[in-house]
C-alpha positions in Angstrom: 120.0 -67.0 -50.5 116.6 -67.8 -50.0 116.0 -69.2 -53.4 118.6 -72.0 -53.1 116.6 -73.3 -50.5 113.4 -73.2 -52.3 111.7 -70.0 -50.2 109.8 -67.5 -52.2 108.3 -64.6 -51.3 104.5 -63.5 -52.3 103.4 -60.4 -51.1 99.4 -60.4 -51.2 98.6 -56.5 -50.5 101.4 -55.2 -53.0 102.7 -56.9 -56.7 105.4 -58.5 -55.4 106.1 -62.4 -56.0 109.5 -63.9 -56.3 108.3 -66.3 -58.2 108.1 -64.4 -61.1 111.3 -62.7 -63.1 109.7 -59.2 -62.6 108.8 -59.9 -58.7 112.5 -61.1 -58.4 113.7 -57.8 -60.0 111.3 -55.5 -57.9 112.5 -57.4 -54.8 116.2 -56.7 -55.5 115.6 -53.2 -56.1 114.0 -52.6 -52.9 117.1 -54.3 -51.4 119.5 -52.3 -53.3 117.6 -49.1 -52.1 117.7 -50.3 -48.4 121.2 -50.8 -48.5 122.0 -47.4 -50.2 119.6 -45.8 -47.5 121.7 -47.7 -44.8 125.4 -46.7 -46.6 124.0 -42.9 -46.3 123.0 -43.0 -42.9 126.6 -44.7 -41.8 128.1 -41.5 -43.8 126.1 -39.0 -42.3 126.6 -40.5 -39.1 130.5 -40.6 -39.3 130.4 -37.0 -40.7 128.9 -35.7 -37.4 131.4 -37.9 -35.6 134.0 -36.3 -37.7 132.7 -32.7 -36.6 132.6 -33.0 -33.0 136.2 -34.3 -33.5 137.3 -31.0 -35.0 135.3 -29.2 -32.1 132.3 -28.1 -34.0 129.3 -27.5 -31.7 126.6 -29.2 -33.5 123.0 -28.3 -32.6 121.1 -25.2 -31.5 122.7 -23.0 -29.5 121.6 -22.2 -26.1 118.6 -19.9 -25.4 119.7 -19.5 -21.8 123.3 -17.9 -21.4 125.2 -17.6 -18.5 124.5 -14.0 -18.4 120.9 -14.5 -18.8 121.0 -17.3 -16.4 122.8 -15.1 -13.2 120.4 -12.4 -14.7 117.1 -14.6 -14.0 118.6 -15.7 -10.6 118.8 -12.0 -9.5 115.4 -11.3 -11.1 113.6 -13.8 -9.3 115.0 -13.6 -6.1 113.8 -9.9 -6.2 110.0 -11.3 -6.5 109.9 -10.4 -10.4 107.6 -12.8 -11.8 108.5 -15.5 -14.2 106.2 -13.7 -17.1 108.0 -10.3 -16.2 111.8 -11.9 -15.8 111.2 -13.9 -19.3 110.1 -10.6 -21.1 113.2 -8.7 -19.7 115.3 -11.8 -20.7 113.7 -12.2 -24.0 113.1 -16.0 -23.6 110.0 -17.5 -23.3 108.1 -18.7 -20.2 108.1 -22.3 -20.8 111.9 -22.0 -21.4 112.6 -20.0 -18.5 110.2 -22.5 -16.6 112.4 -25.5 -17.6 115.5 -23.4 -17.0 114.2 -23.1 -13.6 113.1 -26.5 -12.8 116.9 -27.8 -14.0 118.4 -25.0 -11.8 116.4 -26.3 -8.5 117.7 -29.8 -9.7 121.6 -28.6 -9.9 120.8 -26.7 -6.3 119.4 -30.1 -4.7 122.2 -32.0 -6.0 125.0 -29.9 -5.1 126.6 -29.0 -8.3 125.4 -25.4 -8.1 126.5 -22.5 -5.5 124.0 -21.9 -2.9 123.5 -18.8 -1.8 120.7 -16.8 -0.2 120.0 -15.4 -3.4 120.2 -18.4 -5.8 118.3 -20.3 -3.0 114.9 -17.5 -3.3 114.9 -18.0 -7.1 115.0 -21.5 -7.1 111.4 -21.2 -5.3 
């Protein structure tokens, strides 16, 4: 340990001083708490990995379902505003704008079938 090398710790802004018995105790308690927290984080992470391995879907569910995406393409292609489309689909305007941006990027990358209707919706 550090003490074997003659190294001691004095924290001037807090009451931690490893040159005293009480200071050593506080230092060891903090170390034990830090180790426990690290172990808890590790256990939680293993639990998430285990859940994923069992096929659990973690996180919030998607607001823009495939059905809503299809409706959004049709509504936007027909000239209906983003505000009205969001209202009809019961999603926020910001969610619809974010979806539209991602949809445009997919169109440009070629990962979505590009038809006249979809091109119109991406504008």
